[in-house]
Each structure stands twice: as C-alpha cells, then as structure tokens.
N, C-alpha and C positions, 0 to 999 in steps of 0.2 A: 477393672480396679478391685482391689481386694480388702474385704471391709472384715474388722476384728470380730470376734463372737458378742463384744460387750455392746457392739451397735448392731448386731442380728435385730433385735427385737423391732428397732425404729426403722430400721429399715425395710423389713417386712411391713410393718405399720403403715409407713408412708409411702414405699414405692414397689407395692406387690404387682405383679404383671409388669414390670418396667424392661423394655430389653435394653438392658445397659451396652452390650455390643454396638448398638447403634448411636451411641451418643458421643459428643467430642470431649476433649479435653475438660474444657470450662465447665461443660455439663455434669462431667463427674464429680470436678470441685464442688460445684453445686450441692450435689446430692452427697458429697463426704460431709458439708458444712452443716446439713438440715439434720443428717444422722448422727453427727457428734455432738451437735447442742440436744437432739432429741425431742424437742418443744419448738414448735414451725413459730410459735408469737414469739418468745426468746431471741430464735433465730434469726427470723425476721428484726426483730427491732435492733439486736445490736449490730448485723449489719448494714442496716439504713443509716442509723449514727454513725457508725463507723464510717461509711461510705461518704457521708455528707462531711465529717470533718476532714478528712482525708483530701477530698478534693476539694474544699474551702480554702484550708491553709495550704495546700499543695500548690492551689494555682495561685493564692498571693505572695506566694515566694518570689517566684521570680520577678516580679513588679516592686518588691523590696529591694532585691539587688539589684534592679533597673534604675530606682530613685538613688542608690547609691553611687551609680557612674556617670560622671557628667556628661562623658560620650553622648549618652542619649537625651539629654536636654534637647537639642535642636528639634525633636519631635515630641517634648511636652505641649501640651495646649497651655497651659500656664507656668512659664519656664521658673518664675521666679518666687514660684510657692510648691517647695520640695517639702515634703511631711518630715518632722523629726524624729528619732528612734522615741523620743517621749510621746511624741502623738500617736506613732505605730503601736506602742506598747498600750496607750490609753484606751485606744480604739478596739485592741486584741480584747481586753478585758471586758470591755461593754458587750462585745461579739460573743464571747464565751459564755456572760450571764444571761444572754437571750435565747445561746442555742441549750443551755443546760435547764434555764427555769420554762420556755414555751416550748423549743423544737424537740427536744428529748421525749417530754411527756405525750406529745403529739404523734410523734414518730412511734413511740411504743404501742400507742392505738391505732396504727395504720393498717396492720395484720388483721386484726379482726373487723375492722371496718369492711377493707378492702374484700374479705372473705366473704362476709355478709352479703354485700354488694355481686359476688360473682366473680370476683378476680382471682386470676391463678396466681398463686404463689410461691411453695417449694416444688411443683411438677416441673417434669422436663419431657421432653426437647422445649428447647426454645422456639418461641416464633422465630421466622426468617427476617430479615433486614427487608424484606417486600411489604410485609406485614406492619413491621413497627415505624416503619418510615413514613407513611401517610397519616399513623395515630400521631407521632410527636410532632409531626407539623400541624396539626390539629388543637394540639395542648401548647403551643408557639403561639396561634391564632388569638384561642381563648383568653390565655393568661396574658397577652398582651392588652387586649381589649378590657379585663377587668380592671388591670393596673393603671390603664390609662382613666379608666372614672374614677378608682378607689383614690388613687394619687391626686387628681384633682381636690377630692375630698378634702384630702388630708391637709390642702394649703388652705384652709378658711378656719377661721375665729378656733373655738377652742381644739379642735382637733389639731392644728398647726401649732399653737401656742403649747401644748399639753403634750404631745405625741410628736409628729413630723418634724417640729425643731430641733429635737438631737440628732438628727438625720444631718440637716444642714449644718450642721457645726462646720465642717469642711466645705469653705467655698471653691477649694481646689481639692475634688476628692481622689481616693488612691485606693488599690485593689481592696486593702482589708476592709475597708469602708464599705461596702457594697452593701452588708449586714449591722453595718453598726446603726443602730436603731432604738427605739423605746421597745420594751416588750409586746405593747400593744398592735404597733406599726408591723412588727415581723409576722405577729398573729393575722393580722389585717392583709397584707401583701403576699404572706404567706399561702394565705387561702386561694390566690388566683393560680398560685402553680401547682396546687394537689388536687381541687376540685374542678379542673377539666377532665382530669383521667378519672376520678371517682365518678362522675358524671357519664363519661362515655362508657365505662364499665357498665354503670347500671343499665343505661339503655341497649348497649351491644354483646353484654355477658361475652366479651372477647375481647381480654387484655391480661397479658400478663405482667408480672411485678418487675420483670428484670428491663421489660419497654418505659416502665416508670423510673426506674433507677438511670437507664440511658436519657431520658429525658431532664432528670433531673440535675444529671452531670451536665449536662449542653446548657442548661439553663444557669447554672452556678458559673458555667465559664463566660454566658453570657454577661450575667450581673457583675461579676468581676471587673471583667475586660472594659466595660462600659464606666467604671469607677475608676481606671487606671490612669486617666488623665492623659493616656498618649495617642497620639492619631501617626502611625508609620504609613508608607507609602503601600504595603500590602496589608493593611487593616483590611476588614473584610467590607466595610460601606465602600471601600474603593472600587472593589471589586464586585458585590451587588448594592446597588445604588439605592433602596428600599429599607436597607440594614441601619440600625440608627447609631450602635458603636459609641466610643467613647466621647467622638468629636459632638456627636449630639447631644450626650448626658451632660457632658463637660458645663455645657453652657447652662444648662438648668441648674447647676451648683453655682455655677458664675453669676448668671443674673436672678437668679431664684424662681424666675417664672418659663413659661415654654417648655415643649418636649416633654411630655408628662409619660408618655408611654415607653416601652421598654425596649422590644425586641426591634419594632418595625416603626418606619417613619409615616406611616400614610394616615394614622388617625389623628394626628396633630396638624398634618397638612387638609385634610379633609375638613376639622372643625377648624381651623385655623389658630390652633395654639401652639404655633411655631412661627409669625408672624415676626416679631421682635429676632427670633433667631437670623431668619432669611435675612431681613434688614441689616443685622448685623455683619452675616456673612459679604452681604454686598456692597457693604461699608470697608471691610477688609480689603475685600477684592479690586476695589476700585483705587482704595489708597495706596496696595501695591502694585496697580498698573502707575499710577501718577508719581510713582518715585522708582520706576525701572533704575533710574541712573545715582540713587541715593548710594550711601555706606550702610553695610549691614546693622551697624548700629543704629544708624537711623532707622532703618526698616523696624527695627526689634522696638524701638522707642516709640514709632506710631503704632504699633500694633498693642503694646503696653498701654497707651494712651485710651487706646479702644478700649480696652479689658476694663480698665480703670472708670472710666464713662458707664460701663453696662453692670459693671459690679455696685458703682452707688448709687445707679436707678433702681439695681436690685434690692439693697439695704431699706430703700422707702417702700418697693412693692411689699418686703417682708413683714414691715411696723404695719402696713395695710392690710395686710392677710390676718395679721393675728386680731383684726379690727372687725373681720367680716365674716358675714355667718351665713350659712348655706345658700340661703336666696341673693345672694350677692350683696345686701344690704351692709353699710357699716354701722357696725353698734359702736355708739358714744359711752364713754367710759366717762362717769359723774365722777 
C-alpha cells in the first residue's frame, strides 16, 4: 500500500519498524485509517461508534422487513403483536438518544482506558482466530452472568419503576428494541459487555481491540436477535440447546418474570428462575399433543389463550415488582 507524504509523519510515529509486506488487506486498511486520522484516540472513538451504529441498525433492518411480511408470522412467537411503524420510530428515537448521551461519551473514553490497561489498539498484525475465540467465549460467559445478576436487580423497587420499566414497554419485543432502555440501564447493563474485556486485559496484558470489536458485533447480533420475536427452525437455540435466543427471552417480556440471562440458559436453570417458563412450555406442548386432530385455527386460539394467561399474570407481577425492595420485601405505599 502506498501512503501520501501528508501521512508520512503519522505512519512513522505509529508504525515504525512494521513489516507491511506481511500484512493482510484488512490490516492495511486498519493502518490506513489510523494514519489518515493521525490521532489514535480520535480514530478509535470514531471507528468504535460508527461500528456500533452500523451493526446495530444494520442488523435491525432485516427484522423490520420480516415484520412487514405476513408470511413470516408463522414463526412469530406472539403473532398478534406486530410493531407498527409508529412504534418502530418511537423506539428508534429513544435508542438514538441513549446512543448519543451515554454510549458515545463512553466509547470516546474507551481508547485511553484500554491503553492504560495494556490493550493493543492501532498496532498490527491482528491476533489469530485461535487466540481470539477463547477470549470471546470468556467475554460471553462473563457478560451473561453479570447480566443475570444486574437484570434481576433491575426488576426490584425503584430500579424497575424508574429505570427498567421503559424496556418492558413492549411485551412483544422486536429487533430495534434491544437497546430501547433508560440511559441508566444502558450504562448498567453495558458495563457487563465492556468490563469483561477490560478485566481480561488488566490481568493478562494480552488483548487486541479488534478482538473486542468482534465480541461487540457478536453481542449486538445476540441482543437484537433475542428481541426479534421470531423462532425459526434454524434458530441457534435449536442447534445449541443451552443458547437462549428469542424463544427464551420473548417469554421474559411476555410474562415479565423468569429468564434473566442473555446468551445462555444455564444460570436461569441452576437458580430456578425459569420455572414459570418451563411450566408454560410444558403446557403448550401438552395442549398441542392433545389437539393433534384440531384445526389450525383451534390450535392458534389455544396458544393465544395460554399467552394471554401468562401476560395477565405478568401484569400482576410487574405491579408487585414496583413495590419490592432489594431484600424481596414488599414496600407498602401509604
């Protein structure tokens, strides 16, 4: 790759001694970006925010299209609740507000924080997939447990009433609603996403920001797909049984309770916070078995009846949660 004289000083300053002949095409583009911007803090901040916005909205668009096509309703978990264009736009405005007020400042501070902890940022070459894969799995594991604990805390008392309740506006979530939340919630739960890489870097001094980027992309895909409201035969949880997916998380929005983790099902199973979910699935399966000779309309009506019952229980549980403190005791309102 040929660099102009304008960028020579930045190239010399950042990449002195680098063997450019051994770099891949993507690594050359990485170098070109940092050299063109000239300031690693600004270059990382811009790239991180652009990456987040492109991936978040880019991954949400297919779900918007799917919601607009009636053919896909056969796989929609709550087929009678399709988001309107007005709801999609209202959700987008709240998401953008959180992105620019909370995520943008934090993203901008990420580079100096990461470098202070020893993270490799503008440097090349990139680590191998063999190196990145176990790191990313650890980040998934850490974030899932962090989210499991923090999410339950957000379902109590003032934290629910004044913060998390916004996210539960939609009892049938859709892709764009993955980050539809109070800015404080975006900060709290977002901590679990970035704290894992920062702690790993602090203790190992062996982490490249490109690994973090790949983790963020996968995490965004997971969050958006979990809120999509669709369960296809090829959905990941049908291939990997312990993966949560939309089928697992959709129940949380419908019933208000249970299924607090994000990526995996095991913490909810271990701590029993999926009891109502498993009971519901058992009732649905038993009803389907008993209605093998029923018409399609009768089966749909049966499933809708069970969903309505669960949602009605969820409304009661939500009211109780607003009055419940951290210790589990109900606070009496005078």
